[in-house]
PDB file of N, CA, C and O in Angstrom, chain B, residues numbered from 101:
ATOM      1  N   MET B 101      -4.797  -0.490 -17.559  1.00  0.00           N
ATOM      2  CA  MET B 101      -4.099   0.555 -16.735  1.00  0.00           C
ATOM      3  C   MET B 101      -2.558  -0.148 -17.257  1.00  0.00           C
ATOM      4  O   MET B 101      -2.314  -1.291 -17.643  1.00  0.00           O
ATOM      5  N   SER B 102      -1.615   1.112 -17.081  1.00  0.00           N
ATOM      6  CA  SER B 102      -0.270   0.640 -17.452  1.00  0.00           C
ATOM      7  C   SER B 102       0.375   0.172 -16.077  1.00  0.00           C
ATOM      8  O   SER B 102      -0.030   0.539 -14.974  1.00  0.00           O
ATOM      9  N   GLU B 103       1.244  -0.534 -16.262  1.00  0.00           N
ATOM     10  CA  GLU B 103       2.223  -1.338 -15.056  1.00  0.00           C
ATOM     11  C   GLU B 103       3.141  -0.354 -14.390  1.00  0.00           C
ATOM     12  O   GLU B 103       4.018   0.247 -15.010  1.00  0.00           O
ATOM     13  N   TYR B 104       2.894  -0.201 -13.018  1.00  0.00           N
ATOM     14  CA  TYR B 104       3.837   0.686 -12.549  1.00  0.00           C
ATOM     15  C   TYR B 104       4.729  -0.259 -11.274  1.00  0.00           C
ATOM     16  O   TYR B 104       4.285  -1.124 -10.519  1.00  0.00           O
ATOM     17  N   THR B 105       6.039   0.262 -11.386  1.00  0.00           N
ATOM     18  CA  THR B 105       6.979  -0.024 -10.583  1.00  0.00           C
ATOM     19  C   THR B 105       7.074   0.334  -8.931  1.00  0.00           C
ATOM     20  O   THR B 105       7.429   1.392  -8.412  1.00  0.00           O
ATOM     21  N   LEU B 106       6.638  -0.904  -8.298  1.00  0.00           N
ATOM     22  CA  LEU B 106       6.680  -0.193  -6.773  1.00  0.00           C
ATOM     23  C   LEU B 106       8.169   0.021  -6.088  1.00  0.00           C
ATOM     24  O   LEU B 106       9.004  -0.883  -6.059  1.00  0.00           O
ATOM     25  N   VAL B 107       8.341   1.073  -5.652  1.00  0.00           N
ATOM     26  CA  VAL B 107       9.346   1.270  -4.859  1.00  0.00           C
ATOM     27  C   VAL B 107       9.161   1.368  -3.359  1.00  0.00           C
ATOM     28  O   VAL B 107       8.287   1.917  -2.688  1.00  0.00           O
ATOM     29  N   HIS B 108      10.141   0.740  -3.061  1.00  0.00           N
ATOM     30  CA  HIS B 108       9.960   0.485  -1.168  1.00  0.00           C
ATOM     31  C   HIS B 108      11.085   1.822  -0.799  1.00  0.00           C
ATOM     32  O   HIS B 108      12.278   1.837  -1.102  1.00  0.00           O
ATOM     33  N   ASN B 109      10.491   2.666  -0.228  1.00  0.00           N
ATOM     34  CA  ASN B 109      10.964   3.725   0.280  1.00  0.00           C
ATOM     35  C   ASN B 109      11.445   3.580   1.779  1.00  0.00           C
ATOM     36  O   ASN B 109      10.795   4.212   2.612  1.00  0.00           O
ATOM     37  N   GLU B 110      12.576   2.770   2.239  1.00  0.00           N
ATOM     38  CA  GLU B 110      12.466   2.401   3.680  1.00  0.00           C
ATOM     39  C   GLU B 110      12.697   3.545   4.577  1.00  0.00           C
ATOM     40  O   GLU B 110      12.259   3.539   5.728  1.00  0.00           O
ATOM     41  N   ALA B 111      13.497   4.713   3.998  1.00  0.00           N
ATOM     42  CA  ALA B 111      14.140   5.950   4.869  1.00  0.00           C
ATOM     43  C   ALA B 111      12.611   6.514   5.278  1.00  0.00           C
ATOM     44  O   ALA B 111      12.575   6.929   6.437  1.00  0.00           O
ATOM     45  N   GLU B 112      11.404   6.603   4.582  1.00  0.00           N
ATOM     46  CA  GLU B 112      10.257   7.487   4.888  1.00  0.00           C
ATOM     47  C   GLU B 112       9.098   6.387   5.262  1.00  0.00           C
ATOM     48  O   GLU B 112       8.025   6.646   5.807  1.00  0.00           O
ATOM     49  N   ASN B 113       9.543   5.157   4.862  1.00  0.00           N
ATOM     50  CA  ASN B 113       8.470   4.171   5.364  1.00  0.00           C
ATOM     51  C   ASN B 113       7.214   4.257   4.410  1.00  0.00           C
ATOM     52  O   ASN B 113       6.025   4.463   4.656  1.00  0.00           O
ATOM     53  N   LYS B 114       7.776   4.068   3.444  1.00  0.00           N
ATOM     54  CA  LYS B 114       6.339   4.135   2.083  1.00  0.00           C
ATOM     55  C   LYS B 114       6.751   3.036   1.114  1.00  0.00           C
ATOM     56  O   LYS B 114       7.800   2.406   0.978  1.00  0.00           O
ATOM     57  N   TYR B 115       5.803   3.020   0.606  1.00  0.00           N
ATOM     58  CA  TYR B 115       5.748   1.989  -0.537  1.00  0.00           C
ATOM     59  C   TYR B 115       4.929   2.997  -1.759  1.00  0.00           C
ATOM     60  O   TYR B 115       3.774   3.424  -1.732  1.00  0.00           O
ATOM     61  N   GLU B 116       6.095   3.200  -2.905  1.00  0.00           N
ATOM     62  CA  GLU B 116       5.620   4.276  -3.736  1.00  0.00           C
ATOM     63  C   GLU B 116       5.477   3.702  -5.143  1.00  0.00           C
ATOM     64  O   GLU B 116       5.898   2.583  -5.433  1.00  0.00           O
ATOM     65  N   TYR B 117       4.794   4.609  -6.102  1.00  0.00           N
ATOM     66  CA  TYR B 117       4.723   4.749  -7.414  1.00  0.00           C
ATOM     67  C   TYR B 117       4.959   5.612  -8.056  1.00  0.00           C
ATOM     68  O   TYR B 117       3.984   6.347  -8.213  1.00  0.00           O
ATOM     69  N   HIS B 118       6.190   6.043  -8.744  1.00  0.00           N
ATOM     70  CA  HIS B 118       6.105   7.431  -9.243  1.00  0.00           C
ATOM     71  C   HIS B 118       6.041   7.471 -10.517  1.00  0.00           C
ATOM     72  O   HIS B 118       6.648   6.756 -11.314  1.00  0.00           O
ATOM     73  N   ILE B 119       5.167   8.460 -10.765  1.00  0.00           N
ATOM     74  CA  ILE B 119       4.121   8.435 -12.077  1.00  0.00           C
ATOM     75  C   ILE B 119       4.290   9.810 -12.663  1.00  0.00           C
ATOM     76  O   ILE B 119       3.586  10.683 -12.156  1.00  0.00           O
ATOM     77  N   ASP B 120       5.175  10.192 -13.733  1.00  0.00           N
ATOM     78  CA  ASP B 120       5.642  11.564 -14.294  1.00  0.00           C
ATOM     79  C   ASP B 120       5.911  12.460 -13.177  1.00  0.00           C
ATOM     80  O   ASP B 120       6.983  12.130 -12.669  1.00  0.00           O
ATOM     81  N   GLU B 121       5.447  13.337 -12.654  1.00  0.00           N
ATOM     82  CA  GLU B 121       5.984  14.158 -11.331  1.00  0.00           C
ATOM     83  C   GLU B 121       5.417  14.084 -10.603  1.00  0.00           C
ATOM     84  O   GLU B 121       5.514  14.952  -9.735  1.00  0.00           O
ATOM     85  N   HIS B 122       4.403  12.975 -10.433  1.00  0.00           N
ATOM     86  CA  HIS B 122       3.587  12.651  -9.166  1.00  0.00           C
ATOM     87  C   HIS B 122       4.126  11.549  -8.224  1.00  0.00           C
ATOM     88  O   HIS B 122       4.947  10.840  -8.805  1.00  0.00           O
ATOM     89  N   ILE B 123       3.935  11.252  -7.129  1.00  0.00           N
ATOM     90  CA  ILE B 123       4.140   9.925  -6.328  1.00  0.00           C
ATOM     91  C   ILE B 123       2.630   9.858  -5.802  1.00  0.00           C
ATOM     92  O   ILE B 123       1.961  10.756  -5.291  1.00  0.00           O
ATOM     93  N   ALA B 124       2.251   8.370  -6.113  1.00  0.00           N
ATOM     94  CA  ALA B 124       1.442   7.538  -5.304  1.00  0.00           C
ATOM     95  C   ALA B 124       1.875   7.170  -4.040  1.00  0.00           C
ATOM     96  O   ALA B 124       3.100   7.127  -3.922  1.00  0.00           O
ATOM     97  N   TYR B 125       1.179   6.877  -3.006  1.00  0.00           N
ATOM     98  CA  TYR B 125       2.291   5.893  -2.120  1.00  0.00           C
ATOM     99  C   TYR B 125       1.332   5.702  -0.518  1.00  0.00           C
ATOM    100  O   TYR B 125       0.445   6.431  -0.074  1.00  0.00           O
ATOM    101  N   ILE B 126       1.770   4.779  -0.092  1.00  0.00           N
ATOM    102  CA  ILE B 126       1.196   3.897   1.296  1.00  0.00           C
ATOM    103  C   ILE B 126       2.053   4.162   2.259  1.00  0.00           C
ATOM    104  O   ILE B 126       3.137   3.639   2.001  1.00  0.00           O
ATOM    105  N   THR B 127       2.052   4.883   3.498  1.00  0.00           N
ATOM    106  CA  THR B 127       2.751   5.015   4.488  1.00  0.00           C
ATOM    107  C   THR B 127       2.432   3.873   5.829  1.00  0.00           C
ATOM    108  O   THR B 127       1.318   3.368   5.970  1.00  0.00           O
ATOM    109  N   TYR B 128       3.403   3.625   6.604  1.00  0.00           N
ATOM    110  CA  TYR B 128       3.451   2.768   7.291  1.00  0.00           C
ATOM    111  C   TYR B 128       4.246   2.737   8.698  1.00  0.00           C
ATOM    112  O   TYR B 128       5.306   3.333   8.512  1.00  0.00           O
ATOM    113  N   ASP B 129       4.162   2.304   9.962  1.00  0.00           N
ATOM    114  CA  ASP B 129       4.838   2.348  10.923  1.00  0.00           C
ATOM    115  C   ASP B 129       4.898   0.997  11.304  1.00  0.00           C
ATOM    116  O   ASP B 129       3.875   0.379  11.600  1.00  0.00           O
ATOM    117  N   ASN B 130       6.184   0.415  11.323  1.00  0.00           N
ATOM    118  CA  ASN B 130       6.893  -0.921  11.765  1.00  0.00           C
ATOM    119  C   ASN B 130       6.808  -1.070  13.072  1.00  0.00           C
ATOM    120  O   ASN B 130       7.496  -0.322  13.766  1.00  0.00           O
ATOM    121  N   GLN B 131       6.083  -1.908  13.611  1.00  0.00           N
ATOM    122  CA  GLN B 131       6.100  -2.363  15.154  1.00  0.00           C
ATOM    123  C   GLN B 131       6.361  -3.526  15.108  1.00  0.00           C
ATOM    124  O   GLN B 131       5.383  -4.266  15.000  1.00  0.00           O
ATOM    125  N   ASP B 132       7.463  -4.053  15.154  1.00  0.00           N
ATOM    126  CA  ASP B 132       7.932  -5.313  15.590  1.00  0.00           C
ATOM    127  C   ASP B 132       7.518  -6.158  14.441  1.00  0.00           C
ATOM    128  O   ASP B 132       7.273  -7.296  14.843  1.00  0.00           O
ATOM    129  N   GLY B 133       7.367  -6.039  13.304  1.00  0.00           N
ATOM    130  CA  GLY B 133       7.270  -6.980  11.957  1.00  0.00           C
ATOM    131  C   GLY B 133       5.693  -6.613  11.719  1.00  0.00           C
ATOM    132  O   GLY B 133       5.209  -7.263  10.793  1.00  0.00           O
ATOM    133  N   VAL B 134       4.958  -5.874  12.243  1.00  0.00           N
ATOM    134  CA  VAL B 134       3.613  -5.470  11.691  1.00  0.00           C
ATOM    135  C   VAL B 134       3.550  -4.169  11.116  1.00  0.00           C
ATOM    136  O   VAL B 134       3.821  -3.258  11.899  1.00  0.00           O
ATOM    137  N   LEU B 135       3.247  -3.830   9.890  1.00  0.00           N
ATOM    138  CA  LEU B 135       3.197  -2.616   9.278  1.00  0.00           C
ATOM    139  C   LEU B 135       1.773  -1.852   9.372  1.00  0.00           C
ATOM    140  O   LEU B 135       0.815  -1.891   8.600  1.00  0.00           O
ATOM    141  N   HIS B 136       1.903  -1.366  10.202  1.00  0.00           N
ATOM    142  CA  HIS B 136       0.443  -0.474  10.486  1.00  0.00           C
ATOM    143  C   HIS B 136       0.253   0.808   9.418  1.00  0.00           C
ATOM    144  O   HIS B 136       0.737   1.936   9.508  1.00  0.00           O
ATOM    145  N   ILE B 137      -0.551   0.293   8.458  1.00  0.00           N
ATOM    146  CA  ILE B 137      -0.940   1.319   7.485  1.00  0.00           C
ATOM    147  C   ILE B 137      -1.342   2.287   7.808  1.00  0.00           C
ATOM    148  O   ILE B 137      -2.457   2.194   8.320  1.00  0.00           O
ATOM    149  N   THR B 138      -0.952   3.225   7.754  1.00  0.00           N
ATOM    150  CA  THR B 138      -1.110   4.701   8.190  1.00  0.00           C
ATOM    151  C   THR B 138      -2.112   5.874   7.060  1.00  0.00           C
ATOM    152  O   THR B 138      -3.104   6.538   7.359  1.00  0.00           O
ATOM    153  N   HIS B 139      -1.503   5.792   5.952  1.00  0.00           N
ATOM    154  CA  HIS B 139      -2.203   6.297   4.695  1.00  0.00           C
ATOM    155  C   HIS B 139      -1.638   5.683   3.402  1.00  0.00           C
ATOM    156  O   HIS B 139      -0.573   5.136   3.112  1.00  0.00           O
ATOM    157  N   THR B 140      -3.111   6.082   2.536  1.00  0.00           N
ATOM    158  CA  THR B 140      -2.832   5.623   1.369  1.00  0.00           C
ATOM    159  C   THR B 140      -3.349   7.135   0.372  1.00  0.00           C
ATOM    160  O   THR B 140      -4.331   7.877   0.392  1.00  0.00           O
ATOM    161  N   ILE B 141      -2.230   7.062  -0.346  1.00  0.00           N
ATOM    162  CA  ILE B 141      -2.097   8.838  -1.179  1.00  0.00           C
ATOM    163  C   ILE B 141      -2.059   8.584  -2.803  1.00  0.00           C
ATOM    164  O   ILE B 141      -1.166   7.999  -3.417  1.00  0.00           O
ATOM    165  N   VAL B 142      -3.367   9.226  -3.395  1.00  0.00           N
ATOM    166  CA  VAL B 142      -3.088   9.394  -4.874  1.00  0.00           C
ATOM    167  C   VAL B 142      -3.194  10.630  -5.068  1.00  0.00           C
ATOM    168  O   VAL B 142      -4.206  11.221  -4.689  1.00  0.00           O
ATOM    169  N   PRO B 143      -2.295  11.197  -5.621  1.00  0.00           N
ATOM    170  CA  PRO B 143      -2.580  12.550  -6.197  1.00  0.00           C
ATOM    171  C   PRO B 143      -3.885  12.670  -7.066  1.00  0.00           C
ATOM    172  O   PRO B 143      -4.278  11.772  -7.811  1.00  0.00           O
ATOM    173  N   ASP B 144      -4.581  14.012  -6.869  1.00  0.00           N
ATOM    174  CA  ASP B 144      -5.857  14.371  -7.964  1.00  0.00           C
ATOM    175  C   ASP B 144      -5.533  13.909  -9.290  1.00  0.00           C
ATOM    176  O   ASP B 144      -6.230  13.027  -9.793  1.00  0.00           O
ATOM    177  N   ALA B 145      -4.466  14.446  -9.973  1.00  0.00           N
ATOM    178  CA  ALA B 145      -4.422  14.232 -11.038  1.00  0.00           C
ATOM    179  C   ALA B 145      -4.522  12.881 -11.596  1.00  0.00           C
ATOM    180  O   ALA B 145      -4.814  12.587 -12.755  1.00  0.00           O
ATOM    181  N   LEU B 146      -4.218  12.028 -10.538  1.00  0.00           N
ATOM    182  CA  LEU B 146      -4.299  10.573 -10.968  1.00  0.00           C
ATOM    183  C   LEU B 146      -5.342   9.861 -10.324  1.00  0.00           C
ATOM    184  O   LEU B 146      -5.311   8.630 -10.351  1.00  0.00           O
ATOM    185  N   SER B 147      -6.134  10.377  -9.829  1.00  0.00           N
ATOM    186  CA  SER B 147      -7.937   9.582  -9.299  1.00  0.00           C
ATOM    187  C   SER B 147      -8.520   9.144 -10.099  1.00  0.00           C
ATOM    188  O   SER B 147      -8.466   9.575 -11.251  1.00  0.00           O
ATOM    189  N   GLY B 148      -9.252   8.158  -9.739  1.00  0.00           N
ATOM    190  CA  GLY B 148      -9.987   7.554 -10.279  1.00  0.00           C
ATOM    191  C   GLY B 148      -9.779   6.350 -11.567  1.00  0.00           C
ATOM    192  O   GLY B 148     -10.636   5.782 -12.244  1.00  0.00           O
ATOM    193  N   LYS B 149      -8.704   6.267 -11.579  1.00  0.00           N
ATOM    194  CA  LYS B 149      -7.803   5.164 -12.300  1.00  0.00           C
ATOM    195  C   LYS B 149      -7.587   3.863 -11.672  1.00  0.00           C
ATOM    196  O   LYS B 149      -6.737   3.118 -12.160  1.00  0.00           O
ATOM    197  N   GLY B 150      -8.201   3.535 -10.734  1.00  0.00           N
ATOM    198  CA  GLY B 150      -7.875   2.260  -9.836  1.00  0.00           C
ATOM    199  C   GLY B 150      -6.516   2.176  -9.418  1.00  0.00           C
ATOM    200  O   GLY B 150      -5.975   1.096  -9.184  1.00  0.00           O
ATOM    201  N   LEU B 151      -5.793   3.574  -9.289  1.00  0.00           N
ATOM    202  CA  LEU B 151      -4.410   3.548  -8.630  1.00  0.00           C
ATOM    203  C   LEU B 151      -4.146   2.945  -7.440  1.00  0.00           C
ATOM    204  O   LEU B 151      -3.175   2.227  -7.203  1.00  0.00           O
ATOM    205  N   ALA B 152      -5.247   3.322  -6.504  1.00  0.00           N
ATOM    206  CA  ALA B 152      -4.863   3.059  -4.697  1.00  0.00           C
ATOM    207  C   ALA B 152      -5.110   1.447  -5.009  1.00  0.00           C
ATOM    208  O   ALA B 152      -4.345   0.653  -4.461  1.00  0.00           O
ATOM    209  N   LYS B 153      -5.837   1.098  -5.608  1.00  0.00           N
ATOM    210  CA  LYS B 153      -6.051  -0.847  -5.450  1.00  0.00           C
ATOM    211  C   LYS B 153      -4.934  -1.437  -6.030  1.00  0.00           C
ATOM    212  O   LYS B 153      -4.396  -2.439  -5.557  1.00  0.00           O
ATOM    213  N   LYS B 154      -4.510  -0.786  -7.167  1.00  0.00           N
ATOM    214  CA  LYS B 154      -3.132  -1.448  -7.479  1.00  0.00           C
ATOM    215  C   LYS B 154      -2.263  -1.091  -6.786  1.00  0.00           C
ATOM    216  O   LYS B 154      -1.457  -2.013  -6.665  1.00  0.00           O
ATOM    217  N   LEU B 155      -1.897  -0.010  -6.108  1.00  0.00           N
ATOM    218  CA  LEU B 155      -0.596   0.192  -5.374  1.00  0.00           C
ATOM    219  C   LEU B 155      -0.773  -0.706  -3.894  1.00  0.00           C
ATOM    220  O   LEU B 155       0.209  -1.161  -3.307  1.00  0.00           O
ATOM    221  N   THR B 156      -2.007  -0.857  -3.463  1.00  0.00           N
ATOM    222  CA  THR B 156      -2.513  -1.345  -2.376  1.00  0.00           C
ATOM    223  C   THR B 156      -1.955  -3.172  -2.328  1.00  0.00           C
ATOM    224  O   THR B 156      -1.517  -3.893  -1.432  1.00  0.00           O
ATOM    225  N   ILE B 157      -2.222  -3.347  -3.613  1.00  0.00           N
ATOM    226  CA  ILE B 157      -1.812  -4.598  -3.897  1.00  0.00           C
ATOM    227  C   ILE B 157      -0.768  -5.353  -4.186  1.00  0.00           C
ATOM    228  O   ILE B 157      -0.508  -6.546  -4.027  1.00  0.00           O
ATOM    229  N   ASP B 158      -0.094  -4.247  -4.740  1.00  0.00           N
ATOM    230  CA  ASP B 158       1.572  -4.499  -4.960  1.00  0.00           C
ATOM    231  C   ASP B 158       2.259  -4.358  -3.651  1.00  0.00           C
ATOM    232  O   ASP B 158       3.292  -4.995  -3.445  1.00  0.00           O
ATOM    233  N   ALA B 159       1.728  -3.523  -2.702  1.00  0.00           N
ATOM    234  CA  ALA B 159       2.368  -3.454  -1.540  1.00  0.00           C
ATOM    235  C   ALA B 159       2.086  -4.509  -0.836  1.00  0.00           C
ATOM    236  O   ALA B 159       3.082  -4.996  -0.300  1.00  0.00           O
ATOM    237  N   MET B 160       0.844  -5.191  -0.582  1.00  0.00           N
ATOM    238  CA  MET B 160       0.818  -6.131   0.094  1.00  0.00           C
ATOM    239  C   MET B 160       1.356  -7.384  -0.295  1.00  0.00           C
ATOM    240  O   MET B 160       1.660  -8.284   0.487  1.00  0.00           O
ATOM    241  N   ASN B 161       1.475  -7.418  -1.669  1.00  0.00           N
ATOM    242  CA  ASN B 161       2.326  -8.877  -2.056  1.00  0.00           C
ATOM    243  C   ASN B 161       3.942  -8.330  -1.622  1.00  0.00           C
ATOM    244  O   ASN B 161       4.694  -9.179  -1.144  1.00  0.00           O
ATOM    245  N   ALA B 162       4.377  -7.112  -1.772  1.00  0.00           N
ATOM    246  CA  ALA B 162       5.860  -6.856  -0.910  1.00  0.00           C
ATOM    247  C   ALA B 162       5.939  -7.510   0.393  1.00  0.00           C
ATOM    248  O   ALA B 162       6.762  -8.354   0.748  1.00  0.00           O
ATOM    249  N   ILE B 163       4.959  -6.999   1.067  1.00  0.00           N
ATOM    250  CA  ILE B 163       4.585  -7.111   2.626  1.00  0.00           C
ATOM    251  C   ILE B 163       4.768  -8.609   2.681  1.00  0.00           C
ATOM    252  O   ILE B 163       5.553  -9.055   3.518  1.00  0.00           O
ATOM    253  N   GLU B 164       4.140  -9.407   1.896  1.00  0.00           N
ATOM    254  CA  GLU B 164       4.064 -10.497   2.276  1.00  0.00           C
ATOM    255  C   GLU B 164       5.625 -11.498   1.892  1.00  0.00           C
ATOM    256  O   GLU B 164       6.198 -12.374   2.541  1.00  0.00           O
ATOM    257  N   GLU B 165       5.860 -10.998   0.824  1.00  0.00           N
ATOM    258  CA  GLU B 165       7.562 -11.198   0.388  1.00  0.00           C
ATOM    259  C   GLU B 165       8.754 -11.110   1.660  1.00  0.00           C
ATOM    260  O   GLU B 165       9.761 -11.809   1.772  1.00  0.00           O
ATOM    261  N   ARG B 166       8.434 -10.376   2.261  1.00  0.00           N
ATOM    262  CA  ARG B 166       9.147  -9.916   3.275  1.00  0.00           C
ATOM    263  C   ARG B 166       8.722 -10.666   4.674  1.00  0.00           C
ATOM    264  O   ARG B 166       9.258 -10.551   5.776  1.00  0.00           O
ATOM    265  N   GLY B 167       7.793 -11.328   4.359  1.00  0.00           N
ATOM    266  CA  GLY B 167       7.315 -12.213   5.805  1.00  0.00           C
ATOM    267  C   GLY B 167       6.494 -11.303   7.069  1.00  0.00           C
ATOM    268  O   GLY B 167       6.228 -11.649   8.221  1.00  0.00           O
ATOM    269  N   LEU B 168       6.268 -10.243   6.477  1.00  0.00           N
ATOM    270  CA  LEU B 168       5.512  -9.356   7.539  1.00  0.00           C
ATOM    271  C   LEU B 168       3.901  -9.335   7.429  1.00  0.00           C
ATOM    272  O   LEU B 168       3.299  -9.839   6.481  1.00  0.00           O
ATOM    273  N   LYS B 169       3.284  -8.691   8.512  1.00  0.00           N
ATOM    274  CA  LYS B 169       1.871  -8.860   8.785  1.00  0.00           C
ATOM    275  C   LYS B 169       1.467  -7.275   8.586  1.00  0.00           C
ATOM    276  O   LYS B 169       2.413  -6.495   8.693  1.00  0.00           O
ATOM    277  N   VAL B 170       0.415  -6.813   8.361  1.00  0.00           N
ATOM    278  CA  VAL B 170      -0.465  -5.766   8.267  1.00  0.00           C
ATOM    279  C   VAL B 170      -1.283  -5.361   9.222  1.00  0.00           C
ATOM    280  O   VAL B 170      -1.942  -6.290   9.689  1.00  0.00           O
ATOM    281  N   GLN B 171      -1.533  -4.112   9.784  1.00  0.00           N
ATOM    282  CA  GLN B 171      -2.684  -3.918  10.647  1.00  0.00           C
ATOM    283  C   GLN B 171      -2.948  -2.540   9.736  1.00  0.00           C
ATOM    284  O   GLN B 171      -2.105  -1.680   9.480  1.00  0.00           O
ATOM    285  N   PRO B 172      -4.272  -2.563   9.339  1.00  0.00           N
ATOM    286  CA  PRO B 172      -4.539  -1.459   8.441  1.00  0.00           C
ATOM    287  C   PRO B 172      -5.520  -0.564   9.363  1.00  0.00           C
ATOM    288  O   PRO B 172      -6.495  -0.898  10.036  1.00  0.00           O
ATOM    289  N   GLN B 173      -4.875   0.771   9.138  1.00  0.00           N
ATOM    290  CA  GLN B 173      -5.057   2.051  10.047  1.00  0.00           C
ATOM    291  C   GLN B 173      -5.881   2.895   9.239  1.00  0.00           C
ATOM    292  O   GLN B 173      -6.914   3.411   9.663  1.00  0.00           O
ATOM    293  N   CYS B 174      -5.420   3.046   8.033  1.00  0.00           N
ATOM    294  CA  CYS B 174      -6.339   4.275   7.208  1.00  0.00           C
ATOM    295  C   CYS B 174      -7.797   3.593   6.398  1.00  0.00           C
ATOM    296  O   CYS B 174      -7.906   2.412   6.069  1.00  0.00           O
ATOM    297  N   SER B 175      -8.584   4.404   6.241  1.00  0.00           N
ATOM    298  CA  SER B 175      -9.938   3.785   5.694  1.00  0.00           C
ATOM    299  C   SER B 175      -9.797   3.200   4.481  1.00  0.00           C
ATOM    300  O   SER B 175     -10.636   2.340   4.212  1.00  0.00           O
ATOM    301  N   TYR B 176      -8.854   3.464   3.575  1.00  0.00           N
ATOM    302  CA  TYR B 176      -8.739   2.958   2.298  1.00  0.00           C
ATOM    303  C   TYR B 176      -8.512   1.687   2.467  1.00  0.00           C
ATOM    304  O   TYR B 176      -9.184   0.831   1.893  1.00  0.00           O
ATOM    305  N   THR B 177      -7.279   1.344   3.491  1.00  0.00           N
ATOM    306  CA  THR B 177      -6.722  -0.190   3.333  1.00  0.00           C
ATOM    307  C   THR B 177      -7.853  -0.770   4.023  1.00  0.00           C
ATOM    308  O   THR B 177      -8.429  -1.750   3.549  1.00  0.00           O
ATOM    309  N   VAL B 178      -8.227  -0.209   5.159  1.00  0.00           N
ATOM    310  CA  VAL B 178      -9.413  -1.189   5.963  1.00  0.00           C
ATOM    311  C   VAL B 178     -10.619  -1.671   5.184  1.00  0.00           C
ATOM    312  O   VAL B 178     -11.125  -2.791   5.256  1.00  0.00           O
ATOM    313  N   ALA B 179     -10.996  -0.667   4.438  1.00  0.00           N
ATOM    314  CA  ALA B 179     -12.079  -1.145   3.334  1.00  0.00           C
ATOM    315  C   ALA B 179     -11.453  -2.011   2.102  1.00  0.00           C
ATOM    316  O   ALA B 179     -12.148  -2.833   1.504  1.00  0.00           O
ATOM    317  N   PHE B 180     -10.097  -1.768   1.769  1.00  0.00           N
ATOM    318  CA  PHE B 180      -9.651  -2.867   0.915  1.00  0.00           C
ATOM    319  C   PHE B 180      -9.606  -4.168   1.323  1.00  0.00           C
ATOM    320  O   PHE B 180     -10.123  -5.050   0.638  1.00  0.00           O
ATOM    321  N   MET B 181      -8.874  -4.470   2.687  1.00  0.00           N
ATOM    322  CA  MET B 181      -8.943  -5.395   3.381  1.00  0.00           C
ATOM    323  C   MET B 181     -10.294  -6.321   3.558  1.00  0.00           C
ATOM    324  O   MET B 181     -10.284  -7.548   3.661  1.00  0.00           O
ATOM    325  N   GLU B 182     -11.387  -5.527   3.571  1.00  0.00           N
ATOM    326  CA  GLU B 182     -12.719  -5.827   3.671  1.00  0.00           C
ATOM    327  C   GLU B 182     -13.121  -6.999   2.249  1.00  0.00           C
ATOM    328  O   GLU B 182     -13.293  -8.203   2.056  1.00  0.00           O
ATOM    329  N   LYS B 183     -13.118  -5.547   1.412  1.00  0.00           N
ATOM    330  CA  LYS B 183     -13.400  -6.807   0.379  1.00  0.00           C
ATOM    331  C   LYS B 183     -12.520  -7.291  -0.573  1.00  0.00           C
ATOM    332  O   LYS B 183     -12.672  -7.419  -1.787  1.00  0.00           O
ATOM    333  N   ASN B 184     -11.400  -7.589   0.280  1.00  0.00           N
ATOM    334  CA  ASN B 184     -10.094  -8.671  -0.511  1.00  0.00           C
ATOM    335  C   ASN B 184      -9.905  -9.682   0.422  1.00  0.00           C
ATOM    336  O   ASN B 184      -8.937  -9.529   1.166  1.00  0.00           O
ATOM    337  N   PRO B 185     -10.529 -10.596   0.559  1.00  0.00           N
ATOM    338  CA  PRO B 185     -10.601 -11.464   1.533  1.00  0.00           C
ATOM    339  C   PRO B 185      -9.137 -12.453   1.449  1.00  0.00           C
ATOM    340  O   PRO B 185      -8.551 -12.948   2.412  1.00  0.00           O
ATOM    341  N   ASP B 186      -8.808 -12.550   0.166  1.00  0.00           N
ATOM    342  CA  ASP B 186      -7.431 -13.282   0.176  1.00  0.00           C
ATOM    343  C   ASP B 186      -6.585 -12.685   0.660  1.00  0.00           C
ATOM    344  O   ASP B 186      -5.719 -13.483   1.020  1.00  0.00           O
ATOM    345  N   PHE B 187      -6.182 -11.166   1.008  1.00  0.00           N
ATOM    346  CA  PHE B 187      -5.341 -10.637   1.554  1.00  0.00           C
ATOM    347  C   PHE B 187      -5.370 -10.671   3.407  1.00  0.00           C
ATOM    348  O   PHE B 187      -4.436 -10.353   4.144  1.00  0.00           O
ATOM    349  N   GLN B 188      -6.849 -11.198   3.848  1.00  0.00           N
ATOM    350  CA  GLN B 188      -6.699 -11.161   4.823  1.00  0.00           C
ATOM    351  C   GLN B 188      -5.558 -12.160   5.833  1.00  0.00           C
ATOM    352  O   GLN B 188      -5.249 -12.041   7.019  1.00  0.00           O
ATOM    353  N   ARG B 189      -5.273 -12.811   5.146  1.00  0.00           N
ATOM    354  CA  ARG B 189      -3.833 -13.806   5.615  1.00  0.00           C
ATOM    355  C   ARG B 189      -2.663 -13.183   6.307  1.00  0.00           C
ATOM    356  O   ARG B 189      -1.844 -13.724   7.049  1.00  0.00           O
ATOM    357  N   LEU B 190      -2.755 -11.809   5.875  1.00  0.00           N
ATOM    358  CA  LEU B 190      -1.685 -10.732   6.257  1.00  0.00           C
ATOM    359  C   LEU B 190      -1.993  -9.814   7.297  1.00  0.00           C
ATOM    360  O   LEU B 190      -1.360  -8.777   7.501  1.00  0.00           O
ATOM    361  N   LEU B 191      -3.087 -10.253   8.031  1.00  0.00           N
ATOM    362  CA  LEU B 191      -3.581  -9.478   9.196  1.00  0.00           C
ATOM    363  C   LEU B 191      -2.616  -9.843  10.359  1.00  0.00           C
ATOM    364  O   LEU B 191      -2.332 -11.028  10.534  1.00  0.00           O
ATOM    365  N   GLY B 192      -2.054  -8.790  11.231  1.00  0.00           N
ATOM    366  CA  GLY B 192      -1.020  -9.778  12.199  1.00  0.00           C
ATOM    367  C   GLY B 192      -1.542  -8.740  13.599  1.00  0.00           C
ATOM    368  O   GLY B 192      -1.100  -8.959  14.727  1.00  0.00           O
TER     369      GLY B 192
END
């Protein structure tokens, strides 16, 4: 898989990948330093390539670098955290 650059769109509370004319993104609601992950969206044209997982890993690493915690609310992120116990240290 190609490497993508993670963009933190703070104005819209999103972590994004810009790929050609598409945007894959994770949305969150910041509640006192705990980011409640509300949606993980990958456009249909990019689905089936493991992009949601890569985006989630990059977003979790960025969140950890900021010293924040996460509370998964979207079904994808809940399942991701269950399958990737290394990231459970970020649960807040």
